[in-house]
N, CA, C and O atoms as CSV, one atom per row, in Angstrom:
chain,resi,resn,atom,element,x,y,z
A,1,MET,N,N,0.814,-1.190,0.015
A,1,MET,CA,C,0.011,-0.026,-0.026
A,1,MET,C,C,0.892,1.234,-0.036
A,1,MET,O,O,1.894,1.284,0.677
A,2,ASN,N,N,0.534,2.246,-0.829
A,2,ASN,CA,C,1.364,3.432,-0.891
A,2,ASN,C,C,0.982,4.476,0.169
A,2,ASN,O,O,1.757,5.363,0.526
A,3,ASP,N,N,-0.277,4.315,0.656
A,3,ASP,CA,C,-0.698,5.278,1.647
A,3,ASP,C,C,-0.001,5.172,3.006
A,3,ASP,O,O,0.338,4.085,3.472
A,4,ASN,N,N,0.207,6.380,3.644
A,4,ASN,CA,C,0.647,6.402,5.029
A,4,ASN,C,C,-0.539,6.271,5.902
A,4,ASN,O,O,-1.541,6.970,5.751
A,5,GLU,N,N,-0.411,5.340,6.846
A,5,GLU,CA,C,-1.510,5.117,7.845
A,5,GLU,C,C,-1.347,5.971,9.055
A,5,GLU,O,O,-0.261,6.020,9.633
A,6,ILE,N,N,-2.328,6.609,9.439
A,6,ILE,CA,C,-2.339,7.408,10.685
A,6,ILE,C,C,-3.264,6.702,11.649
A,6,ILE,O,O,-4.464,6.592,11.401
A,7,GLU,N,N,-2.691,6.210,12.782
A,7,GLU,CA,C,-3.492,5.430,13.758
A,7,GLU,C,C,-4.176,6.344,14.726
A,7,GLU,O,O,-3.560,7.273,15.248
A,8,ILE,N,N,-5.393,6.110,14.968
A,8,ILE,CA,C,-6.102,6.769,16.034
A,8,ILE,C,C,-6.643,5.721,16.994
A,8,ILE,O,O,-6.899,4.581,16.608
A,9,THR,N,N,-6.817,6.134,18.283
A,9,THR,CA,C,-7.370,5.182,19.271
A,9,THR,C,C,-8.784,5.559,19.608
A,9,THR,O,O,-9.437,4.858,20.380
A,10,THR,N,N,-9.286,6.654,19.051
A,10,THR,CA,C,-10.668,7.228,19.335
A,10,THR,C,C,-11.521,6.887,18.207
A,10,THR,O,O,-11.065,6.353,17.196
A,11,GLU,N,N,-12.786,7.192,18.358
A,11,GLU,CA,C,-13.829,6.969,17.237
A,11,GLU,C,C,-13.496,7.754,16.067
A,11,GLU,O,O,-13.667,7.247,14.958
A,12,TYR,N,N,-13.003,9.025,16.188
A,12,TYR,CA,C,-12.673,9.888,15.105
A,12,TYR,C,C,-11.636,10.862,15.565
A,12,TYR,O,O,-11.310,10.947,16.748
A,13,ILE,N,N,-11.098,11.632,14.567
A,13,ILE,CA,C,-10.129,12.664,14.851
A,13,ILE,C,C,-10.507,13.877,13.988
A,13,ILE,O,O,-10.813,13.727,12.805
A,14,PRO,N,N,-10.485,15.073,14.583
A,14,PRO,CA,C,-10.761,16.314,13.816
A,14,PRO,C,C,-9.561,16.561,12.847
A,14,PRO,O,O,-8.407,16.218,13.103
A,15,LEU,N,N,-9.955,17.184,11.726
A,15,LEU,CA,C,-8.889,17.388,10.674
A,15,LEU,C,C,-7.784,18.133,11.202
A,15,LEU,O,O,-6.649,17.789,10.869
A,16,GLY,N,N,-7.965,19.198,12.054
A,16,GLY,CA,C,-6.806,19.947,12.604
A,16,GLY,C,C,-5.862,19.136,13.368
A,16,GLY,O,O,-4.655,19.347,13.250
A,17,GLN,N,N,-6.323,18.196,14.168
A,17,GLN,CA,C,-5.463,17.273,14.965
A,17,GLN,C,C,-4.750,16.318,14.026
A,17,GLN,O,O,-3.563,16.029,14.177
A,18,PHE,N,N,-5.549,15.812,13.004
A,18,PHE,CA,C,-4.977,14.896,12.130
A,18,PHE,C,C,-3.776,15.516,11.371
A,18,PHE,O,O,-2.770,14.838,11.158
A,19,LEU,N,N,-3.878,16.781,10.973
A,19,LEU,CA,C,-2.767,17.465,10.303
A,19,LEU,C,C,-1.468,17.462,11.180
A,19,LEU,O,O,-0.361,17.266,10.677
A,20,LYS,N,N,-1.651,17.679,12.458
A,20,LYS,CA,C,-0.525,17.676,13.391
A,20,LYS,C,C,0.014,16.292,13.578
A,20,LYS,O,O,1.229,16.102,13.640
A,21,LEU,N,N,-0.874,15.304,13.670
A,21,LEU,CA,C,-0.443,13.966,13.959
A,21,LEU,C,C,0.202,13.406,12.785
A,21,LEU,O,O,1.081,12.563,12.967
A,22,SER,N,N,-0.131,13.778,11.531
A,22,SER,CA,C,0.425,13.278,10.263
A,22,SER,C,C,1.813,14.022,10.018
A,22,SER,O,O,2.593,13.587,9.171
A,23,GLY,N,N,2.076,15.051,10.708
A,23,GLY,CA,C,3.360,15.803,10.452
A,23,GLY,C,C,3.207,16.960,9.380
A,23,GLY,O,O,4.196,17.575,8.982
A,24,CYS,N,N,2.031,17.207,8.967
A,24,CYS,CA,C,1.864,18.276,7.966
A,24,CYS,C,C,2.049,19.590,8.612
A,24,CYS,O,O,2.564,20.486,7.943
A,25,ILE,N,N,1.689,19.814,9.834
A,25,ILE,CA,C,1.906,21.025,10.574
A,25,ILE,C,C,2.603,20.688,11.926
A,25,ILE,O,O,2.645,19.544,12.378
A,26,ASP,N,N,3.150,21.786,12.538
A,26,ASP,CA,C,3.814,21.591,13.809
A,26,ASP,C,C,2.938,21.732,15.024
A,26,ASP,O,O,3.118,21.037,16.024
A,27,THR,N,N,1.973,22.651,14.931
A,27,THR,CA,C,1.103,22.904,16.053
A,27,THR,C,C,-0.340,23.011,15.520
A,27,THR,O,O,-0.604,23.330,14.361
A,28,GLY,N,N,-1.265,22.709,16.485
A,28,GLY,CA,C,-2.648,22.674,16.210
A,28,GLY,C,C,-3.106,24.112,15.746
A,28,GLY,O,O,-4.003,24.257,14.916
A,29,GLY,N,N,-2.470,25.114,16.301
A,29,GLY,CA,C,-2.833,26.479,15.914
A,29,GLY,C,C,-2.510,26.865,14.446
A,29,GLY,O,O,-3.043,27.837,13.910
A,30,ALA,N,N,-1.628,26.076,13.829
A,30,ALA,CA,C,-1.277,26.336,12.474
A,30,ALA,C,C,-2.308,25.809,11.470
A,30,ALA,O,O,-2.224,26.086,10.273
A,31,ALA,N,N,-3.268,25.054,11.973
A,31,ALA,CA,C,-4.170,24.342,11.100
A,31,ALA,C,C,-5.079,25.365,10.279
A,31,ALA,O,O,-5.276,25.184,9.077
A,32,LYS,N,N,-5.596,26.384,10.931
A,32,LYS,CA,C,-6.425,27.322,10.247
A,32,LYS,C,C,-5.739,27.978,9.043
A,32,LYS,O,O,-6.369,28.062,7.989
A,33,PHE,N,N,-4.490,28.449,9.133
A,33,PHE,CA,C,-3.766,29.045,8.164
A,33,PHE,C,C,-3.332,28.017,6.993
A,33,PHE,O,O,-3.386,28.333,5.805
A,34,PHE,N,N,-2.921,26.820,7.428
A,34,PHE,CA,C,-2.558,25.724,6.582
A,34,PHE,C,C,-3.707,25.462,5.688
A,34,PHE,O,O,-3.519,25.389,4.474
A,35,LEU,N,N,-4.924,25.311,6.221
A,35,LEU,CA,C,-6.101,24.956,5.439
A,35,LEU,C,C,-6.538,26.085,4.429
A,35,LEU,O,O,-7.187,25.802,3.422
A,36,GLN,N,N,-6.177,27.315,4.720
A,36,GLN,CA,C,-6.472,28.424,3.838
A,36,GLN,C,C,-5.549,28.387,2.630
A,36,GLN,O,O,-5.916,28.874,1.561
A,37,GLU,N,N,-4.339,27.811,2.784
A,37,GLU,CA,C,-3.351,27.850,1.767
A,37,GLU,C,C,-3.161,26.555,1.004
A,37,GLU,O,O,-2.692,26.552,-0.134
A,38,LYS,N,N,-3.535,25.440,1.649
A,38,LYS,CA,C,-3.282,24.138,0.989
A,38,LYS,C,C,-4.621,23.501,0.641
A,38,LYS,O,O,-5.627,23.776,1.295
A,39,LYS,N,N,-4.641,22.691,-0.340
A,39,LYS,CA,C,-5.862,21.953,-0.748
A,39,LYS,C,C,-5.872,20.583,0.004
A,39,LYS,O,O,-4.888,19.844,-0.018
A,40,VAL,N,N,-6.997,20.283,0.653
A,40,VAL,CA,C,-7.138,18.950,1.292
A,40,VAL,C,C,-8.325,18.349,0.703
A,40,VAL,O,O,-9.371,18.989,0.599
A,41,VAL,N,N,-8.198,17.054,0.285
A,41,VAL,CA,C,-9.226,16.251,-0.307
A,41,VAL,C,C,-9.506,15.061,0.575
A,41,VAL,O,O,-8.600,14.275,0.855
A,42,ILE,N,N,-10.727,14.910,1.019
A,42,ILE,CA,C,-11.136,13.781,1.923
A,42,ILE,C,C,-12.015,12.936,1.146
A,42,ILE,O,O,-13.035,13.406,0.643
A,43,ASN,N,N,-11.670,11.647,1.004
A,43,ASN,CA,C,-12.469,10.721,0.153
A,43,ASN,C,C,-12.932,11.287,-1.108
A,43,ASN,O,O,-14.088,11.078,-1.475
A,44,GLY,N,N,-12.084,12.020,-1.835
A,44,GLY,CA,C,-12.440,12.538,-3.089
A,44,GLY,C,C,-13.153,13.900,-3.121
A,44,GLY,O,O,-13.470,14.449,-4.176
A,45,GLU,N,N,-13.391,14.423,-1.870
A,45,GLU,CA,C,-14.172,15.662,-1.748
A,45,GLU,C,C,-13.302,16.693,-1.091
A,45,GLU,O,O,-12.735,16.433,-0.030
A,46,PRO,N,N,-13.169,17.939,-1.729
A,46,PRO,CA,C,-12.394,18.994,-1.049
A,46,PRO,C,C,-13.028,19.400,0.268
A,46,PRO,O,O,-14.251,19.456,0.398
A,47,ASP,N,N,-12.199,19.674,1.214
A,47,ASP,CA,C,-12.715,20.100,2.592
A,47,ASP,C,C,-11.631,20.896,3.317
A,47,ASP,O,O,-10.472,20.482,3.350
A,48,ASN,N,N,-11.996,22.012,3.884
A,48,ASN,CA,C,-10.969,22.769,4.624
A,48,ASN,C,C,-11.485,23.149,5.953
A,48,ASN,O,O,-11.090,24.197,6.464
A,49,ARG,N,N,-12.352,22.373,6.569
A,49,ARG,CA,C,-12.860,22.622,7.922
A,49,ARG,C,C,-11.968,21.898,8.904
A,49,ARG,O,O,-11.788,20.683,8.825
A,50,ARG,N,N,-11.402,22.674,9.848
A,50,ARG,CA,C,-10.519,22.172,10.933
A,50,ARG,C,C,-11.257,21.065,11.672
A,50,ARG,O,O,-10.704,20.003,11.958
A,51,GLY,N,N,-12.505,21.338,11.970
A,51,GLY,CA,C,-13.238,20.415,12.815
A,51,GLY,C,C,-13.790,19.152,12.203
A,51,GLY,O,O,-14.341,18.284,12.879
A,52,ARG,N,N,-13.620,19.081,10.879
A,52,ARG,CA,C,-14.148,17.948,10.078
A,52,ARG,C,C,-13.722,16.663,10.690
A,52,ARG,O,O,-12.520,16.435,10.820
A,53,LYS,N,N,-14.649,15.778,11.089
A,53,LYS,CA,C,-14.342,14.461,11.690
A,53,LYS,C,C,-13.925,13.466,10.698
A,53,LYS,O,O,-14.608,13.218,9.704
A,54,LEU,N,N,-12.751,12.865,10.972
A,54,LEU,CA,C,-12.148,11.803,10.144
A,54,LEU,C,C,-12.365,10.485,10.905
A,54,LEU,O,O,-12.097,10.400,12.104
A,55,TYR,N,N,-12.832,9.503,10.221
A,55,TYR,CA,C,-13.046,8.160,10.761
A,55,TYR,C,C,-12.128,7.174,10.094
A,55,TYR,O,O,-11.615,7.390,8.996
A,56,PRO,N,N,-11.922,5.972,10.876
A,56,PRO,CA,C,-11.108,4.966,10.240
A,56,PRO,C,C,-11.588,4.593,8.799
A,56,PRO,O,O,-12.791,4.467,8.573
A,57,GLY,N,N,-10.668,4.420,7.847
A,57,GLY,CA,C,-11.060,4.197,6.510
A,57,GLY,C,C,-10.991,5.409,5.591
A,57,GLY,O,O,-10.863,5.315,4.370
A,58,ASP,N,N,-11.086,6.569,6.271
A,58,ASP,CA,C,-11.043,7.856,5.478
A,58,ASP,C,C,-9.618,7.956,4.786
A,58,ASP,O,O,-8.577,7.621,5.352
A,59,LYS,N,N,-9.692,8.443,3.532
A,59,LYS,CA,C,-8.443,8.778,2.839
A,59,LYS,C,C,-8.314,10.234,2.706
A,59,LYS,O,O,-9.250,10.902,2.266
A,60,VAL,N,N,-7.065,10.820,3.108
A,60,VAL,CA,C,-6.949,12.230,3.093
A,60,VAL,C,C,-5.754,12.498,2.269
A,60,VAL,O,O,-4.673,11.983,2.551
A,61,LYS,N,N,-5.921,13.334,1.198
A,61,LYS,CA,C,-4.849,13.827,0.302
A,61,LYS,C,C,-4.598,15.227,0.690
A,61,LYS,O,O,-5.518,16.045,0.683
A,62,VAL,N,N,-3.319,15.561,1.050
A,62,VAL,CA,C,-2.908,16.820,1.462
A,62,VAL,C,C,-1.959,17.429,0.386
A,62,VAL,O,O,-0.928,16.812,0.116
A,63,GLU,N,N,-2.232,18.550,-0.218
A,63,GLU,CA,C,-1.412,19.231,-1.104
A,63,GLU,C,C,0.007,19.399,-0.593
A,63,GLU,O,O,0.207,19.948,0.490
A,64,GLY,N,N,0.993,18.942,-1.342
A,64,GLY,CA,C,2.416,18.962,-0.962
A,64,GLY,C,C,2.865,17.960,-0.015
A,64,GLY,O,O,3.990,18.007,0.482
A,65,PHE,N,N,1.949,16.981,0.270
A,65,PHE,CA,C,2.309,15.787,1.095
A,65,PHE,C,C,1.684,14.611,0.423
A,65,PHE,O,O,1.295,14.711,-0.740
A,66,GLU,N,N,1.570,13.512,1.093
A,66,GLU,CA,C,1.089,12.240,0.528
A,66,GLU,C,C,-0.412,12.094,0.733
A,66,GLU,O,O,-1.137,13.010,1.121
A,67,VAL,N,N,-0.822,10.833,0.429
A,67,VAL,CA,C,-2.144,10.399,0.809
A,67,VAL,C,C,-2.103,9.691,2.116
A,67,VAL,O,O,-1.243,8.836,2.326
A,68,PHE,N,N,-2.945,9.993,2.951
A,68,PHE,CA,C,-2.946,9.311,4.270
A,68,PHE,C,C,-4.277,8.545,4.538
A,68,PHE,O,O,-5.347,9.030,4.170
A,69,THR,N,N,-4.211,7.433,5.136
A,69,THR,CA,C,-5.431,6.647,5.488
A,69,THR,C,C,-5.531,6.609,7.048
A,69,THR,O,O,-4.577,6.299,7.762
A,70,VAL,N,N,-6.711,6.938,7.491
A,70,VAL,CA,C,-7.037,6.890,9.013
A,70,VAL,C,C,-7.322,5.451,9.343
A,70,VAL,O,O,-8.161,4.826,8.694
A,71,VAL,N,N,-6.645,4.902,10.341
A,71,VAL,CA,C,-6.864,3.567,10.787
A,71,VAL,C,C,-7.068,3.520,12.344
A,71,VAL,O,O,-6.490,4.328,13.072
A,72,LYS,N,N,-7.855,2.611,12.801
A,72,LYS,CA,C,-8.135,2.484,14.144
A,72,LYS,C,C,-7.096,1.488,14.825
A,72,LYS,O,O,-6.860,0.384,14.336
A,73,ARG,N,N,-6.530,1.927,15.914
A,73,ARG,CA,C,-5.557,0.896,16.507
A,73,ARG,C,C,-6.334,-0.094,17.318
A,73,ARG,O,O,-5.752,-1.016,17.889
């Protein structure tokens, strides 16, 4: 599989936290600005809401980074 898997232990993870966990941003506070400047596609649909809930199985493509898959630990 080419995707990078991001493991979560909760039911879901907000997009802002996901970006930090995946290494796309350094701090949660950077999420708002990051999402204004970079294109994020979740399961084929563009989305830039920091609070967007990501669930296991969701595929997240981040402009300038790779495709990530959310998985449950």
